[in-house]
C-alpha positions as CSV (number, residue, x, y, z in Angstrom):
1,M,40.2,-19.1,190.1
2,K,43.8,-19.7,190.6
3,K,44.6,-18.8,187.4
4,I,42.7,-15.6,187.8
5,F,44.4,-14.9,191.3
6,C,47.8,-15.8,189.8
7,I,47.2,-13.3,187.0
8,L,45.4,-10.5,189.3
9,L,48.7,-10.8,191.8
10,V,51.2,-10.9,188.9
11,A,49.4,-7.3,187.8
12,C,49.3,-5.9,191.2
13,G,53.1,-6.8,191.8
14,L,53.8,-5.1,187.9
15,A,51.9,-1.7,189.4
16,I,53.6,-1.8,192.5
17,S,56.8,-2.1,191.0
18,G,56.1,1.0,188.5
19,C,55.5,3.0,191.6
20,N,58.9,2.6,193.0
21,K,61.3,5.3,192.8
22,S,62.1,6.5,189.5
23,D,65.8,5.3,188.3
24,I,66.3,9.4,187.9
25,D,68.3,10.8,190.8
26,I,66.9,14.6,191.6
27,D,70.9,15.2,191.6
28,D,71.2,13.8,187.8
29,T,68.9,16.7,186.9
30,N,69.8,20.3,185.4
31,V,66.9,22.1,187.3
32,V,67.1,23.7,190.7
33,T,63.3,24.0,192.1
34,E,62.5,26.4,194.4
35,S,58.9,27.4,196.6
36,H,58.0,28.9,199.8
37,E,58.7,25.3,201.5
38,F,61.4,23.7,199.7
39,T,64.6,24.1,197.9
40,G,65.2,20.9,195.4
41,N,68.6,19.6,194.0
42,I,70.5,22.6,195.6
43,K,73.8,20.6,195.1
44,L,73.3,21.4,191.9
45,F,73.1,25.2,192.6
46,E,76.1,25.4,194.8
47,K,78.3,23.6,192.3
48,F,77.2,26.8,190.4
49,Y,78.3,29.3,192.8
50,S,81.3,27.5,193.2
51,N,81.9,27.6,189.7
52,V,81.2,31.5,189.2
53,K,83.3,32.0,192.2
54,N,86.2,30.1,191.0
55,R,85.8,31.9,187.3
56,K,84.7,29.0,185.4
57,E,82.0,28.7,183.0
58,A,78.7,27.1,184.2
59,H,75.0,27.2,183.7
60,V,72.0,26.3,185.8
61,E,68.1,26.4,185.6
62,I,66.1,27.2,188.5
63,I,61.8,26.8,188.5
64,H,60.2,29.0,190.9
65,I,57.3,27.8,191.9
66,G,54.9,30.3,192.8
67,K,52.1,30.5,195.7
68,D,49.8,31.6,193.0
69,G,50.4,28.6,190.9
70,T,52.7,30.5,188.5
71,D,55.9,29.3,188.0
72,I,59.1,31.4,186.5
73,K,62.0,30.0,185.0
74,S,65.7,31.3,185.1
75,Q,68.1,30.5,183.3
76,V,71.1,31.5,185.0
77,T,75.0,31.5,182.9
78,Y,78.0,32.4,183.9
79,S,80.6,33.3,180.9
80,N,83.2,36.0,180.7
81,N,83.0,37.2,183.8
82,M,79.4,38.1,183.6
83,I,76.3,36.3,185.1
84,N,73.3,36.3,182.5
85,I,69.9,35.9,183.8
86,S,66.8,35.4,181.5
87,R,63.7,35.0,183.2
88,S,60.3,33.4,181.5
89,V,56.9,32.2,182.9
90,V,56.9,28.6,182.4
91,G,55.3,27.6,179.2
92,G,54.5,31.1,178.6
93,D,55.9,34.8,178.2
94,F,59.4,36.2,178.4
95,I,59.9,38.1,181.7
96,E,63.3,39.9,181.5
97,K,66.8,39.6,180.9
98,Y,69.5,41.2,183.2
99,S,73.4,40.4,183.8
100,C,75.6,40.4,186.8
101,K,79.3,41.0,188.1
102,N,79.1,39.4,191.3
103,I,77.1,36.8,193.4
104,D,76.9,36.5,197.2
105,K,75.4,33.8,199.5
106,R,74.4,34.6,202.9
107,T,73.4,31.7,205.7
108,N,70.8,32.2,208.3
109,Y,69.5,29.3,210.3
110,N,68.2,26.6,207.9
111,Q,68.2,29.0,204.8
112,T,70.8,30.1,202.1
113,N,70.2,33.2,200.2
114,Y,71.9,33.9,196.9
115,Y,72.2,37.3,195.6
116,V,73.1,38.8,192.6
117,S,74.7,42.5,192.7
118,D,76.3,45.1,190.2
119,C,73.7,44.2,187.6
120,K,72.6,46.0,184.0
121,G,69.4,45.6,182.5
122,E,66.2,47.7,181.9
123,A,64.3,45.3,184.8
124,V,66.8,45.8,187.5
125,E,67.2,49.9,186.9
126,G,68.2,51.0,190.6
127,L,68.5,48.2,192.6
128,D,71.6,47.3,194.8
129,E,71.3,43.8,194.7
130,I,68.6,40.7,193.7
131,E,67.8,37.6,195.2
132,L,68.8,34.7,192.7
133,L,67.4,31.8,195.2
134,D,66.4,31.3,198.5
135,A,67.3,28.1,199.2
136,H,65.7,26.1,202.9
137,T,67.3,23.1,204.3
138,N,66.3,20.7,207.0
């Protein structure tokens, strides 16, 4: 009976240790996640924003988590003084692609919004600016 108890105790210990926080910190990933309630890995996007403002090449991937369950992936690259954005449904179809010259940051209370402007592309024709990220902070 003691032998079975020891085996169960060891098995439970291994199972519990497997449930601990992953060794990979969210800040070590290449993806920013955005939903209507939270923004994950915002430091990565802030680094991208800083690089663009300092005219350094940069890349970031944003996953916009939709309320309806449709997640959108944005690949955002800064190169040759242009911000290039390509959007598609996660695991699905291409949506749109456009290029912009400017990025701006606006902070209000616990929310920071990033907008791109002076954009070219069929999907953004006639728009003055486009919200790229709605970052919620606590």
